[in-house]
Each structure stands twice: as C-alpha cells, then as structure tokens.
C-alpha positions in Angstrom: 112.8 63.2 -49.3 111.2 61.7 -52.4 108.2 59.4 -52.4 105.4 58.1 -54.7 102.3 60.2 -54.3 98.9 58.6 -54.9 97.3 62.1 -55.5 99.9 63.1 -58.0 100.3 59.7 -59.6 104.1 60.1 -59.7 107.3 60.4 -57.6 107.6 63.9 -56.0 110.0 65.8 -53.8 109.3 67.4 -50.4 111.9 69.2 -48.3 111.4 69.0 -44.5 113.1 70.9 -41.7 113.0 68.8 -38.6 114.7 70.6 -35.7 117.1 68.7 -33.5 119.5 69.5 -30.6 120.8 73.1 -30.9 122.5 75.9 -29.0 119.1 76.9 -27.7 119.0 73.6 -25.8 122.5 74.1 -24.5 121.5 77.5 -23.0 118.5 75.9 -21.3 120.7 73.1 -19.9 118.1 70.5 -20.7 119.2 66.9 -20.5 116.2 65.0 -21.9 116.2 66.4 -25.5 114.9 63.4 -27.3 111.8 62.0 -25.6 109.5 59.3 -27.0 106.2 60.7 -28.2 107.4 64.3 -28.3 105.8 66.4 -31.1 106.5 69.4 -33.3 104.3 72.2 -34.4 104.3 72.4 -38.2 104.5 75.2 -40.8 103.3 74.1 -44.3 105.3 76.4 -46.6 104.4 76.8 -50.3 106.8 78.1 -52.9 106.0 80.5 -55.8 105.7 80.2 -59.5 108.6 78.5 -61.4 110.0 77.3 -58.1 110.1 74.0 -56.2 110.5 72.5 -52.8 114.2 73.7 -52.5 113.5 77.4 -52.9 113.2 78.4 -49.3 116.3 76.4 -48.3 118.3 78.0 -51.2 117.1 81.6 -50.9 116.0 82.1 -47.3 117.2 81.3 -43.8 114.2 79.0 -43.1 116.4 76.1 -41.8 117.9 78.3 -39.1 114.6 79.9 -38.3 113.0 76.4 -38.0 115.7 75.2 -35.7 115.7 78.4 -33.5 112.0 78.1 -33.0 111.7 74.3 -32.8 109.2 74.3 -35.6 108.9 71.6 -38.3 108.6 73.1 -41.8 107.3 71.1 -44.7 107.9 72.4 -48.3 106.2 70.5 -51.1 106.9 70.9 -54.8 104.0 72.2 -56.9 105.4 72.7 -60.4 103.3 75.7 -61.4 100.1 73.8 -60.6 98.7 76.6 -58.4 98.1 74.1 -55.6 95.1 72.9 -57.6 93.5 69.7 -58.7 93.7 69.6 -62.5 90.9 67.5 -64.0 93.3 66.5 -66.7 96.3 66.1 -64.5 97.6 65.7 -61.0 95.7 66.6 -57.8 98.1 69.1 -56.2 95.5 70.6 -53.9 94.5 67.2 -52.5 98.2 66.4 -52.2 98.9 69.4 -50.0 95.9 69.4 -47.7 95.3 65.6 -47.4 98.0 63.2 -48.6 101.1 65.1 -47.5 99.9 65.8 -43.9 98.7 62.2 -43.5 102.1 60.8 -44.8 104.1 63.2 -42.6 102.0 62.5 -39.4 102.6 58.8 -40.0 106.4 59.1 -40.5 107.4 62.1 -38.3 106.6 63.4 -34.8 104.2 66.0 -36.0 101.2 67.3 -34.0 98.0 67.0 -35.9 96.1 69.5 -33.7 94.7 72.6 -35.4 96.4 74.9 -33.0 99.8 73.4 -33.9 99.5 73.7 -37.7 100.1 76.8 -39.8 100.3 77.5 -43.5 102.2 80.1 -45.5 103.4 80.9 -49.0 104.8 83.5 -51.3 103.4 84.7 -54.7 101.7 81.7 -56.2 102.2 80.0 -52.9 100.4 82.9 -51.2 97.4 82.3 -53.4 97.7 78.6 -52.6 97.8 79.4 -48.9 94.6 81.5 -49.1 92.8 78.7 -50.9 94.0 76.0 -48.5 93.1 78.1 -45.4 89.7 79.2 -46.6 88.6 75.7 -47.9 90.1 74.0 -44.8 89.8 76.4 -41.8 89.7 73.4 -39.4 93.2 72.4 -40.4 95.2 75.6 -39.6 95.4 78.1 -36.8 97.0 80.8 -38.9 97.9 81.6 -42.5 100.4 84.0 -44.0 100.1 85.2 -47.6 103.3 86.9 -48.8 103.1 88.8 -52.1 100.0 87.0 -53.1 96.5 86.3 -51.8 93.0 85.3 -52.7 91.7 86.6 -56.0 88.2 87.0 -57.3 87.7 84.0 -59.7 85.2 86.0 -61.8 88.2 88.0 -63.1 89.7 85.8 -65.8 93.4 85.8 -66.2 95.8 84.5 -68.8 99.5 83.7 -68.6 101.8 86.7 -68.9 103.2 86.6 -72.4 106.9 87.0 -72.8 107.8 85.5 -69.4 108.7 82.1 -68.1 105.1 82.0 -66.7 103.5 82.4 -70.1 101.9 79.0 -69.7 98.5 79.7 -68.0 98.3 78.2 -64.5 95.3 75.7 -64.2 93.6 77.4 -61.3 92.8 80.4 -63.5 90.9 78.1 -65.8 89.1 75.6 -63.6 87.6 77.6 -60.7 83.9 78.4 -61.3 82.8 81.4 -59.2 80.7 80.3 -56.2 81.8 76.6 -56.6 83.1 74.4 -53.8 86.7 75.2 -54.9 86.2 79.0 -55.0 88.2 80.2 -52.0 86.9 83.7 -52.4 83.3 82.4 -51.9 84.5 80.0 -49.2 85.9 83.0 -47.1 82.3 84.4 -47.1 80.7 81.1 -46.3 83.0 80.6 -43.3 81.7 83.8 -41.8 78.1 83.1 -42.6 78.3 79.6 -41.1 80.1 80.8 -38.0 83.2 78.6 -38.8 86.3 79.2 -36.7 88.8 80.6 -39.2 92.6 81.0 -39.2 94.0 84.3 -38.2 95.4 85.8 -41.4 98.5 87.9 -42.3 98.6 89.5 -45.7 101.8 91.3 -46.6 103.5 92.8 -49.6 106.3 95.2 -50.5 105.0 98.6 -51.6 106.9 98.2 -54.9 105.5 94.7 -55.7 103.6 94.3 -58.9 101.0 92.2 -57.0 100.2 94.9 -54.5 96.8 95.9 -56.0 95.6 92.3 -55.8 96.8 91.9 -52.2 95.0 95.1 -51.2 91.8 93.9 -52.8 92.0 90.7 -50.8 92.7 92.7 -47.7 89.6 94.9 -48.2 87.5 91.8 -48.8 88.6 90.0 -45.6 88.2 93.2 -43.6 84.7 93.6 -44.9 83.9 90.0 -43.8 85.4 90.6 -40.3 88.4 88.3 -40.4 91.1 88.5 -37.8 93.6 90.1 -40.2 97.0 91.6 -40.0 98.1 93.6 -43.0 101.5 95.1 -43.8 102.9 97.0 -46.8 106.6 97.2 -46.3 108.4 100.2 -47.9 111.2 99.7 -50.4 110.5 96.0 -51.3 109.3 94.4 -54.5 108.7 90.8 -55.4 112.0 89.5 -53.8 113.6 87.1 -51.4 114.9 89.7 -49.0 111.3 90.7 -48.2 110.0 87.1 -47.9 113.0 86.1 -45.7 112.3 89.2 -43.5 108.6 88.2 -43.2 109.4 84.6 -42.3 111.7 85.8 -39.5 109.1 88.2 -38.1 106.4 85.6 -38.4 108.2 82.8 -36.5 109.6 85.2 -33.9 106.5 87.3 -33.1 103.3 86.6 -35.1 102.6 82.9 -35.3 101.1 81.3 -32.2 104.1 79.0 -31.7 105.5 77.5 -28.5 109.2 78.0 -29.6 109.8 74.6 -28.0 109.2 71.0 -28.6 105.8 69.6 -27.3 106.9 67.1 -24.7 104.4 64.5 -23.3 103.1 65.3 -19.8 
C-alpha cells in the first residue's frame, strides 16, 4: 500500500503480508475461518541498504512463510535512512516505531500486545532492528538481527567509497554516545533499570564482511546478560539464501508465535 506519512512528510510505500485461508486451514477442517475481532501476531521486517519494502517479497519466501504460520508481516521502505530521525530530513525511526504501528493497528486486525509483536531485519535493517528493540523494549517480545547488529557509536564510520553506499548513512553522523538515541547505551540502561527486554537472535554467515561487528555486539549483549541466541552459519556471506534460511527457521522454531490466528474467546 501507499499512504501519506506525517513522520516522513511524504507519500511512502509499505508492503504487508496478511494471511488468509490456506491449505493449513483445509487440513484442520475449520469452518469459521474469518471471525469478527480476530487478530494476527505481527513481524516488523526491515530491509537492508539500497533496498525498499519489496525486497523480501522479491528475494525471499516471506509471503509463503507468513501464510504458513498465520503471521502478519509489515515491511516499510527506509531509503538508506538507517531507520533514524534525520534532523534535516524525515523521521524514519519515529515512522517505524510509532506512526506505522498506529496506522496498521487502526486499519488491520493486528494485535498490539507486546507478546504478539516481533521485529527483524537484515544488514542495515539488522542495525535498525537492534536500535528499535533496545530503545523500545516494551514493544517487542523478540528481535532478530541478520548480518547486522548494534554498533558502538563512539566508532565513527564513513560511507564505503566506490560502492552504491558511498553516501554516508545519517545514523553514523547523528548519534552521540550515551544519548537517548544511542542503542548501545540503551542496551546497558535496560539491564541496569531492570527493564524486560526482548529475547535476541544475532546471526551471520561465517563469510560475511560484517561478521566482526556482529561478534562484537554478541559479546556486548552476553556481558550484559541478555537472553541471546547466536549463530554463525558456515558457507554463507551477505546473501539472500542465508536470510531466507534464517527467516524460515525463525518462523518455524525460534519466534514465540502461535502459528494460528488469535480468535476471540
């Protein structure tokens, strides 16, 4: 769908998987498939650098996975904004954690309970996932960072010259270490304040160029005592075969999902 976002100040696209009647329902021989006030659990799924809301539909099997598991999946477009609020531009972080969930809950049968909401992303979206989860632990029961995770903001980065990502992403410029938008510091504050935090899954292929950064985030979260699952998968780099495999495993076995619609009692 396409709609006018107040946070972004412009029209934007969002792709949504909304499961309906499927062969799984045929096998269960259920008659009352569509029930007024039924709800879906939701996965907020963030794309990587240079991508958009259509990436997962084009390059993974997320549509089938969503339908098989009766899980709504929401994929916003970020346009290399690192899921951040740019003081000189659009508020993509606010869009993802505030406006988009509010809009979706008003228009679609989505559960707003913490235990029914999860967030995941790959590469740049993995970093966005870490930030959204650490700064808003009350919103998500679980978070999955694929080939990307939280990074220490005291380490300054520049865009990688000679690639399509040569333009520096705003998050690398605007985050002040220890500030309210520093997810690295927020992870520590959550523990110090006894905040209930999402369970985390960090994963990367062992041939991925981001592996060192993912390992560093793993060590940091383990030191803080987070409920953390960590996987390095042999033979994979920064690639869709790996991300598709991870999504399949996550929806089948790791995420605390019902694998069914939430019907009213």
